[in-house]
N, C-alpha and C positions, 0 to 999 in steps of 0.2 A: 547486785540487783537481780541479774538474770538467773543466777544460781538459786536465789531465794524463790524466784517464780517457778523453776523446775522442781525444787523441793516441795513446793505447795501442790503442784500437779501430781508428782509421784506419790506424795502422801495421801492425796485424795484417791488415787487409783488403788492403792494398797489397803485402804480402809474399807473397801467394798467387800461385802460378804455375801455368800450364796447359802440359803437355807432351803430345806425340803420339809414337807409335811406329807403324811400319807392318810388317805381317807378310807378307813376299813369299815365296812357295813355288814350288817347281818340280814338274813333273809326277811326277817319281820321289821325291816326299816329302822334299825338302831345303829348308832355310830360309836365307835371306840374312841374314848378320851382317856388321857393319862394325867394323873395329878402332877403338877409342877409347882411346888410350894403351895400356895393357896388357889392357884388357877388350874383349871382343867383345859387340856390342850390336845390336839391331835398328835399322834406319834410324829416326832420330827427331830431334826438336828441340823448341824452345820455341814456343808460339804467340805471335806478335807482337802488339803493340797494334793493335786495329782488325781483326784476323784471327780468323775462327772456326776451331775445331779441324779440321773437315774440309778447309778451305782450306790449313791448315798441313801436314796429312798429305798432301795432294795436292802441295803444294811440295816436301816431303821426298821423295816417291816420284819426282817429276820430276827433282830434283836428283841422286838415286841412280841412276835407270835412264835415262829419256829424257824429253823434254818432252811426249810424248803419254800418259805414265802417268797413272793415276787410282787412286783407292781406293774400296773397297766399303763395307760397313757397319761399324759399331763393334762390336768383339768383346768388349773389356774396358773397364770404367770403374773406375778405382782412385783412391780419395780417400787421400792420403798425408799423415798428420799430421806436421808438422814437429817438430824437436827442441824439447823444453821444458826444456832444460838451462840452465846458467849463461850461455852465450852469448846466448840469446834474452832472458833477463832484462836483459841489457845492450844489447839492440837489435841484436845481431849474429847471432843464430840464423837458421836457415832456417825460413820459414813453411810453412804447409800448401800442398800442391798437388794438382791433379787431373790424372791421366794417362789418356789415351785411347789405346787400341790398335786400329788400324784393320786390316781385311783389305786387303792390297795385291795379292791375286789370285795367279794361278798362271802361271808362265813355262814355255816350252818351251826348255830349254837343257841342254847337257851340261857347260857350264863348271863347274869346281869352285872356282875361285879367280880374282880379278883385281885389278889395281892401277889406281887412277885416274890421270888425267893428271898428270904431274909426280911421280908416286910418293907423293903425300900421303895418298890414301886406299887402304886395303886392305880387300878384301872376300872372303868365301868362303861357299859353300853348304855347310851341315852337315846330316846326317840329322835329320829331325824328332825322332826319339827321343833324339838326343844334344844337342840344341841348348841345354838349360838347364845342361849341365855347364860348370863354370868361370865361372859368373855368381854375383852375390850372390843371397842367399835371396829377396829381395823380387821381383827380376826373374824368377827361376825360377818362383815362384808365379804371377806375372802371365802369363808364357808358357804355363805349364800351363792356366791359365784360358782363354787364347786357343784352345788346342787343344780344350778342352771346348766352348767356344762354337761353334767350327766344326763339331764332331761333332753338337751338339744344335740348331744353327741358332738360337742365342739370343745374348743379351748377358750376360756375367757381371759382376756388381758386386762390388767388393772394397773393403775398408777396410784400409789398411796392408798389403796383399797377401793378406789373409784374406777368405774369402767373408762378404759382408755379411749373408746369411741362411743358415739351416741347409739349405735346399733350394729347389726351385722353389716359387713362391708360387702357389696356385691362383687361377684366375680368379674374380672376384666373382660371386655368384649374381645372375641377372637380377632387376631390380626394376621394379616398375610406377612409371610417372611420376606417376600420379595414383591416389588410392584409388578403389575402385569406388563410383560413385554410383548410387543407387537410381533405376531408370527410365531411365538413360541407357546401360546396358550394351549393349542392342541397337543403339543408334545408333553407338556407337564400335566395334562388331564384337567385343565380349567377351561 
């Protein structure tokens, strides 16, 4: 019985995945999207074993644009809970994941679309205001959060595509490291 409990625990830990996406913009407020089957998505991928999220995002940016590409700060952190349906009970469901969305910077280009070598990859730049159309609801909310993070200069934390908190969390009030000690206040400069 105990072994079964540990197996379930370890199975849930190892089913977690970490993914990254990179938000690459143009000076005229367009966003780079890549075709993935019938869907258009931000450049992205899975963080490989032994790789940190920033390195994975850098790898994605370099594979998408050029070997000199880099990424900026994290814009969105989204904890996505896996399905808890029948498939998971049988060990076939998708586990939880953590998605990082990085700032890929701004390009100077007038190109509106291009196809990768061999025609395997198709890409286009879409206006920033239109980029969440035609995507699933979760991606649309994550992308909206990325725009908010850019505008506010912050990181937006989501859980299943929803804000993790109701609003900005105020900074904690300053605290004294030590309580005031009688007779020592002058020595410590207080």
